[in-house]
C-alpha positions as MATLAB code, in Angstrom:
seq = 'XXXXXXXXXXXXXXXXXXXXXXXXXXXXXXXXXXXXXXXXXXXXXXXXXXXXXXXXXXXXXXXXXXXXXXXXXXXXXXXXX';
ca = [
     -21.879    4.575   16.234;
     -24.580    5.458   13.743;
     -24.877    9.175   13.095;
     -21.482   10.070   14.613;
     -18.984   11.683   12.290;
     -16.330   14.218   13.132;
     -14.332   15.722   10.281;
     -10.640   16.402   10.702;
      -8.135   18.205    8.503;
      -6.597   16.019    5.827;
      -2.867   16.057    5.101;
      -1.883   18.060    2.043;
      -1.734   16.124   -1.234;
       2.076   16.298   -1.376;
       2.324   14.473    1.955;
      -0.281   11.890    0.883;
       1.697   11.212   -2.294;
       4.925   10.837   -0.297;
       3.247    8.386    2.119;
       1.720    6.437   -0.767;
       5.077    6.138   -2.546;
       6.767    4.955    0.655;
       4.054    2.368    1.302;
       4.262    1.044   -2.254;
       8.056    0.880   -2.160;
       7.937   -1.137    1.061;
       5.092   -3.402   -0.043;
       6.003   -4.004   -3.682;
       9.792   -3.963   -3.559;
      10.833   -5.780   -6.727;
       7.286   -6.906   -7.446;
       4.998   -9.760   -6.542;
       6.353  -12.972   -8.056;
       3.008  -14.827   -7.933;
       1.042  -11.957   -9.467;
       3.638  -11.505  -12.216;
       3.488  -15.230  -13.000;
      -0.299  -15.643  -13.278;
      -1.822  -12.272  -14.222;
      -1.135  -10.887  -17.707;
       0.522   -7.458  -17.890;
      -1.995   -4.686  -18.465;
      -4.901   -6.680  -17.026;
      -7.604   -4.431  -15.559;
      -9.625   -5.259  -12.464;
     -12.512   -3.939  -10.447;
     -13.249   -4.442   -6.756;
     -15.982   -3.756   -4.245;
     -15.108   -3.750   -0.570;
     -18.030   -4.099    1.829;
     -18.455   -4.332    5.561;
     -20.908   -6.661    7.261;
     -21.186   -4.432   10.314;
     -20.870   -0.824   11.429;
     -17.338    0.449   11.689;
     -14.934    3.273   11.042;
     -13.767    3.954    7.511;
     -10.378    5.648    7.412;
      -7.636    6.259    4.900;
      -9.687    6.924    1.765;
      -7.543    9.874    0.609;
      -4.371    7.798    1.031;
      -5.917    4.775   -0.712;
      -6.996    7.025   -3.593;
      -3.420    8.337   -3.906;
      -1.982    4.793   -3.921;
      -4.319    3.711   -6.719;
      -3.533    6.867   -8.708;
       0.187    6.103   -8.469;
      -0.408    2.561   -9.721;
      -2.754    3.655  -12.518;
      -3.538    7.298  -13.237;
      -6.891    6.230  -14.717;
      -8.035    4.498  -11.519;
     -11.099    5.710   -9.644;
     -11.991    5.322   -5.977;
     -15.586    5.887   -4.870;
     -16.311    5.676   -1.148;
     -20.003    5.031   -0.584;
     -20.761    5.515    3.093;
     -24.188    5.737    4.650;
];
């Protein structure tokens, strides 16, 4: 799969935001009881997601929109080689 990449048109930002809101509403509902019980409010976190093998990376624009809805100061950097 190395070297193969075919761009496609991305949905407009308004649609991405609508999808992100719907996904969060379904997933979060009234909140995560365990998270609320053990993680202090306002706690900041950082994550790195890596793959051990070649694959297809999809959904970055939607993931970025989800994180922006949760925290407008969030940043998503997709490093693909």
